[in-house]
Structure formats: structure tokens, C-alpha cells
C-alpha positions as CSV (number, residue, x, y, z in Angstrom):
1,X,1.1,-31.4,-10.3
2,X,1.2,-29.0,-13.2
3,X,4.1,-26.7,-14.3
4,X,2.2,-23.6,-12.9
5,X,1.8,-25.3,-9.5
6,X,5.5,-26.1,-9.3
7,X,6.7,-22.6,-10.4
8,X,8.6,-20.8,-7.6
9,X,8.9,-17.1,-7.5
10,X,11.3,-15.3,-5.2
11,X,9.7,-12.9,-2.7
12,X,11.9,-10.1,-4.1
13,X,10.6,-10.7,-7.6
14,X,7.0,-10.8,-6.4
15,X,7.4,-7.5,-4.5
16,X,9.1,-5.9,-7.5
17,X,6.1,-6.8,-9.7
18,X,3.5,-5.7,-7.2
19,X,5.2,-2.3,-6.5
20,X,5.9,-1.6,-10.1
21,X,2.2,-1.3,-10.8
22,X,1.0,-0.5,-7.3
23,X,-1.2,-2.4,-4.8
24,X,-4.4,-1.4,-3.2
25,X,-5.2,-3.1,0.1
26,X,-8.7,-2.8,1.6
27,X,-10.2,-4.5,4.6
28,X,-12.5,-4.3,7.6
29,X,-11.9,-5.7,11.1
30,X,-14.5,-5.7,13.7
31,X,-14.0,-6.9,17.3
32,X,-17.4,-8.1,18.6
33,X,-18.4,-9.6,21.9
34,X,-22.0,-10.8,22.4
35,X,-23.2,-9.1,19.2
36,X,-21.8,-5.7,20.4
37,X,-19.3,-4.0,18.2
38,X,-16.4,-2.9,20.4
39,X,-13.8,-1.9,17.8
40,X,-14.0,-1.4,14.1
41,X,-11.0,-0.8,11.9
42,X,-11.4,0.1,8.2
43,X,-8.2,-0.2,6.1
44,X,-7.6,1.5,2.8
45,X,-4.0,1.6,1.7
46,X,-2.1,2.3,-1.6
47,X,1.4,0.9,-1.8
48,X,3.5,1.9,-4.8
49,X,7.1,2.4,-5.7
50,X,8.6,5.8,-6.0
51,X,11.1,7.1,-8.5
52,X,12.9,10.4,-9.2
53,X,10.9,11.3,-12.2
54,X,7.6,11.6,-10.2
55,X,7.7,14.4,-7.6
56,X,6.6,13.5,-4.0
57,X,3.1,15.0,-3.1
58,X,4.4,15.7,0.4
59,X,7.2,18.1,-0.6
60,X,6.8,21.7,-1.7
61,X,8.2,22.7,-5.1
62,X,11.5,24.5,-5.1
63,X,11.1,28.3,-4.4
64,X,7.8,27.9,-2.7
65,X,7.5,28.3,1.1
66,X,4.6,27.5,3.4
67,X,2.8,30.5,4.8
68,X,3.2,31.1,8.5
69,X,6.7,29.5,8.8
């Protein structure tokens, strides 16, 4: 067993490293019976950390209101 194989990383440290740079998850799931596709799910996800210096794309800037509200 080499040093790399024995190295243990805490789950919190692993998540911190992944979220600091962002993670893209893609995948396809197909439920098939007798060569007939019954359900197909395509997954595309971007997971990243959020901090105060980057504004949320889901909030309106201060002083701007949505029309119709």
C-alpha cells in the first residue's frame, strides 16, 4: 500500500475543496423494460459555493422592482 492509498481526507475537507471551485454533475438514467424506454431522466447540475462578494442571480438589484407587482 502506498502513501497515496493510505491518505485519509475528511468529508468536510473534500466538500470544501469541491465547492470552492465548483462541481458539474451530468448523467442520464433510462428505465427500460423489454427494449421500451419508459422513463428517461437527464441530469445537469452545477454546485458551487456562494459568498457575499458575488451577487445572487436570483435577486433583483436594490432600487429595481419587477413590473406587474
